[in-house]
C-alpha positions in Angstrom: 73.8 18.1 -10.1 73.9 14.4 -10.9 77.4 14.5 -12.3 78.9 16.7 -9.7 77.3 14.7 -6.8 78.8 11.5 -8.3 82.3 13.0 -8.7 82.3 14.3 -5.1 81.1 10.9 -3.9 83.9 9.1 -5.7 86.5 11.6 -4.4 85.3 11.2 -0.8 85.2 7.4 -1.1 88.8 7.3 -2.4 90.0 9.5 0.5 88.1 7.4 3.1 88.9 3.9 1.8 92.2 4.2 0.1 93.7 6.3 2.9 94.7 9.4 1.0 94.7 12.9 2.6 92.1 15.3 1.3 94.9 17.3 -0.3 96.0 14.3 -2.4 92.6 13.7 -4.1 90.3 16.2 -5.9 87.9 16.7 -8.8 89.8 18.4 -11.6 89.3 19.3 -15.3 92.9 18.9 -16.2 95.7 16.5 -15.3 98.1 19.0 -13.8 99.2 18.3 -10.3 99.0 21.3 -7.9 102.5 22.6 -7.0 102.2 21.9 -3.2 101.3 18.2 -3.5 103.7 15.5 -2.5 104.6 12.5 -4.6 101.1 11.2 -5.4 98.0 13.0 -6.7 94.6 11.4 -7.6 92.4 13.2 -10.0 88.7 12.4 -10.3 87.4 13.6 -13.7 84.1 13.6 -15.5 84.0 10.7 -18.0 80.8 11.9 -19.7 77.3 10.7 -19.7 74.9 9.2 -22.2 71.3 8.1 -22.4 70.3 4.8 -20.7 68.4 2.0 -22.3 64.9 3.3 -21.3 65.5 6.7 -22.8 64.4 5.5 -26.2 61.4 3.5 -25.1 59.7 5.8 -22.5 58.9 9.4 -23.0 58.1 9.9 -19.3 61.6 9.5 -18.0 65.2 10.6 -18.5 67.5 7.6 -18.2 71.1 8.5 -17.9 74.4 6.6 -17.5 77.4 8.4 -16.0 81.1 7.7 -16.3 84.0 8.8 -14.0 87.7 8.6 -14.7 90.3 8.4 -11.9 93.9 9.3 -12.8 96.8 8.6 -10.4 99.9 10.7 -11.1 103.1 9.8 -9.2 106.4 11.6 -9.2 109.0 9.3 -10.7 111.4 7.7 -8.3 115.0 8.7 -8.9 116.5 6.5 -11.7 120.2 6.8 -12.6 120.8 8.6 -15.9 122.1 5.5 -17.5 118.8 3.7 -16.7 116.3 6.3 -17.9 114.6 3.8 -20.2 113.5 1.9 -17.1 111.4 4.7 -15.5 108.2 3.0 -16.4 109.1 -0.4 -15.0 110.7 1.1 -11.9 107.4 2.9 -11.0 104.6 0.8 -12.5 104.3 -1.6 -9.6 103.5 1.1 -7.1 101.1 2.8 -9.5 99.2 -0.3 -10.3 98.9 -1.2 -6.6 97.3 2.3 -6.0 94.9 1.8 -8.9 93.9 -1.6 -7.7 92.9 -0.1 -4.3 90.8 2.5 -6.1 89.1 -0.1 -8.3 88.2 -2.1 -5.1 86.8 1.0 -3.5 84.6 2.1 -6.3 83.6 -0.9 -8.4 79.9 -1.9 -7.7 79.9 0.0 -4.4 76.5 1.2 -3.6 78.0 3.4 -0.9 79.1 5.8 -3.7 75.5 5.9 -4.9 74.2 6.6 -1.3 76.7 9.5 -0.9 75.8 11.0 -4.3 72.1 10.6 -3.6 72.4 12.4 -0.3 74.0 15.3 -2.1 71.3 15.3 -4.7 68.5 15.2 -2.1 70.2 17.9 -0.1 70.2 20.2 -3.2 66.4 20.0 -3.4 66.3 17.5 -6.2 63.5 14.9 -6.1 64.4 11.5 -4.5 65.1 9.9 -7.8 68.8 9.2 -7.3 71.3 6.8 -8.7 70.0 3.3 -8.9 73.0 1.4 -10.3 76.6 1.8 -9.3 79.7 2.6 -11.2 81.5 -0.4 -12.7 85.2 -0.9 -13.6 85.4 -0.4 -17.3 89.0 -0.3 -18.2 92.5 1.1 -17.7 94.5 3.4 -19.9 98.1 2.5 -20.7 100.7 4.1 -18.3 102.3 7.3 -19.6 105.5 9.0 -18.5 104.9 12.7 -17.9 107.2 15.7 -17.9 108.0 18.4 -15.4 105.1 20.6 -16.3 102.6 18.0 -15.1 104.1 17.4 -11.6 105.7 20.8 -11.0 109.2 19.3 -11.1 112.5 20.9 -12.2 112.1 22.5 -15.6 113.3 20.3 -18.4 112.8 17.0 -16.6 111.4 14.8 -19.4 110.5 11.8 -17.2 109.3 13.5 -14.0 106.3 11.3 -13.3 104.0 8.5 -14.4 100.2 8.5 -14.7 97.5 6.0 -15.5 93.7 6.3 -15.6 91.0 3.9 -14.6 87.6 4.3 -16.1 84.3 3.6 -14.4 81.0 3.5 -16.3 77.2 3.0 -16.0 76.2 4.8 -12.8 72.5 5.0 -13.7 70.0 7.6 -12.7 66.4 7.6 -13.9 64.3 10.7 -13.3 60.7 11.4 -14.0 60.4 13.9 -16.9 58.5 16.3 -14.7 61.6 16.5 -12.4 64.1 19.3 -13.2 67.0 17.9 -15.2 70.2 18.4 -13.4 
């Protein structure tokens, strides 16, 4: 439950703070945009989790660090055929502005922890929720995507652009007697 509660909290925070519609942001396992979405889609993905620093020193607790990736995929703006090499530059400014808003909404925001912890407690888990927030960890390089990703006209080689921001180290420590979730 820890991971799913955190993913849902990140999704909901992006919708609320970055002014996206609920249909433009979701938790996904792949980076394929649903066919009915407009020009922008935000994907919240599991980034994995690993043992925290106390995991090796104390047998009475489970110390975990969770990561979340957020990918923004935009349909490419129309670029004349003789300027196809400029698709990245023509679209990068808007993509980066969207990612900056997401970083500002998630980086070190305890509101994300509070939302995840409310879900954890509502699921019957003990009160040992997240105690440290997600932190901005890095950004992937931008990538041009084809038609299959953004449900564009078949054969369109540069139909969109995507980039992923990584957040790490949301920390949850649970008493070993608590059910691991």
